[in-house]
N, C-alpha and C positions, 0 to 999 in steps of 0.2 A: 648744878643750880639751871636753872630754864633761864636761856641768854636769848634778847631780840637784837636781831643786826637789820641797820633799814640799808636797801640798796638805791643809792641815786644814782639813775642816769645823768652826766653833764648838759649843762643846755644845749639849746643852739649855737653854734660856732663857725666860722667863715672856713665853712670845709670846700675844697677843690669837688668841684662840678667832677661827675663821672669817674670818680678814683676812690679807692676802698679808706674807709674812714682811718683804721689802722694808724701810723704814729706821725702823723699830722700835728702842728707843732701849733697850729694857731686859734685864736682868743674866742671868747664866745663874741655873736653878735650885740646889739646895744637890746636887740628883742629878747634874746637868749637871757640876757641881764636880768632883764625885768620880769620873765619868766618865772628864772630860779628864786629872784625873791617874792613873787607872788606864794609859789606854791612853798615855801620856806615858813611864812607866814602860815600859810594854812596848817604845816606841820608842827606850829609852833602850836594853834589853839588845840590841835590834838591833844600834842602831848602834854599840855594842862590840864585837860578834860581828863587823859588818862594817868593823871597822877605820875607818868614816865619823866624821866631825867638824863638827858645822855651824857652818854661818857665822855670825860674828858680829853681822851687820846682819840682822835679822828684820823679815820686813813683816806686817801684816796691816790688815783693812781700816778704816774709822775707827769703826763700829756696837761698840758697848761689847761684847756678847757673842763680839766676834770676838778684842777688844783682850786681854779677860779670859783664853781661852784660850790666846792667846798668852804673858801673863804666866803663866800655870801651867806651860806646856811649858817657859819659863824657868829656872824654878825646880826641878823635875826634871831639867832638862839641865847644871844652873850647871855646873858642873864639867867637862863634855865641850866647851865654847864655848874656844876659844882664846884670847883677849879679853873682856873685860866685854861681854857681850851689850847690843844697844840696839835699841829696838823703834822703828818709822819706820810710822807710819799712813797709808792713798793710800787717794782716794776711789774709785778706780778698782780697786779689790778689791769693794766692795760689792757687794749681788743688787742683781736686777733693779729699777728704780726704776717707781713709777708715778706718780709725777709728783705734781699738784696736787693727788690723792687719797689719799696714802699715809698710811698709819695708819688706815683707814677698812676698815670690813665690808666682803668683798666684796657683799653686799646691799645695801649704799648707795651701792657704785659702780657696780654695774649700775643701781639707780633713779637715778641720776644721770645717766646715759647716757639712758633714758626720758626724763628732765624735758629732757631739751635735744635742740628739734628739728633742731639741727647735727647729730646724731652717732646711725646705728646702735646698734641694740642691743647690748650685748654680745655675742658667738656661743657658746656651750655650751662650756664647758672651757677657756674663756677663758684662765684664770687659768696651764696648763699647757702653752699651745702657746707652742712654740718661736718661731714668727713674729709672732702677735698683738701692737700695740702699743697701747696707749689712746689714743683722739683726745684726748688731754690735754696741758697742759702739759707738760713734764719726762720725759713716761714715756720709757721704752723698753721694745722685745721682750728677750725672753730671747737671744736672738741678737744683741742691742745689746750688753745686758750680756756678752757671752761673748765678744764683738768685742773689747772695753775690758780685760778679766781676760787672755785671750792677750795681747794688748800689752803688758800689763805684766809679765807671768814670758816674755815674749821680752827685755825688758830687761832682766830676771834672768839670764837666759843669756847675754845680752852682756857684762855686767860684768865686773870683773876682779875681783871677791871669788871668796874661793876658800872650799872647803864646801858642805855640802850647805844650799840656801838654803829654809830655813821661811818658807811663804808662808800667815797664816791668812784664811780669808775663808767663805766660803756654797757651798753644795752645789750649786744649779741652774747660780748663775754659772760655777762649778767646772766642773760636766760641759760644758756649752754651750762655755767658753775649750777644754778637750781635745778637743773637735767638732773645732774650729779649728785648731785645732794638727794635725788628723790621729792623734790618740791615739785616737779612739774613734769608731766609724760614726753617725750621723745619728738613726736607729732605737735606738741604747743609751743615748741622753740620758735618754727616758721609761722606758727597760728597769733602769735604774741608779741607783743612790742612792749617798749616801756615811754610812758611820758617824759619829755623833756624836766628835770627836776622834782618829777616826782616819786616820794618813797615807796618800795614795797619792803615792805618788813616780815623776814623768815623771822621765825621760830627755832630754838633746837633747845630739845628737851633731851638729857640722859639717858632717859627710858623710851621715849618714842620715838625720837629722831628730828627729824627736820621737817618744818613744814610752814606752809603761808598763815601770816598771823594775821594781819592787815594790809592794806595798801594795794590800788587797783590796777593788774594789768593793763596795757591797752591792748585791745584786739587790732590785728595789722588788716589795711587795707589794700587789697589787690595795687594799688593806685603806687603805694608807699616806696620809696627807693630803702633798700635793705640796709641797715644797721652796723 
């Protein structure tokens, strides 16, 4: 049976400056809250036009910004669910982890590598390098993060749940997951981004595999910070 899964990036949040997003525990900004509500209302209109119902089992990462985004969507879509929606948080939906240096600035992370004689300096542009993994305990590459998110999405597609699956998480991890699912090309990972709170809907067909169903990717501008 064909399954639809909506990937929804969290809204704008109180992100520390010049710091990898990773496991930052901060909430949505007021502007982020309002933007998510507006996107949820537009998505509600689309669901009604397409006569599509969301699954009552809603998934999000364990990070506050994703959980809050999911809560706002559940409020705005409340009467579209076939039963009372339940929100479930999963570590596998989190952004790329930087391990023991979580929530330190990029400059401080690079300084730590320079101070440790066991490690090579971080390469230029390491933060957005899909394959680079910090040589520190618990760190992942962006490709690693995409692998575990893709694994979660495959489980969603195989589940007996009915309706469109809502999944709330993080832009870079979602894009790398889309690459692993053969929805986008490798070069698209850096070319594309995701709008805050805006769904990108994937379709999984047992015969033809994964594909992009609806919802716009964002074309990245050179001035944008990596997500």
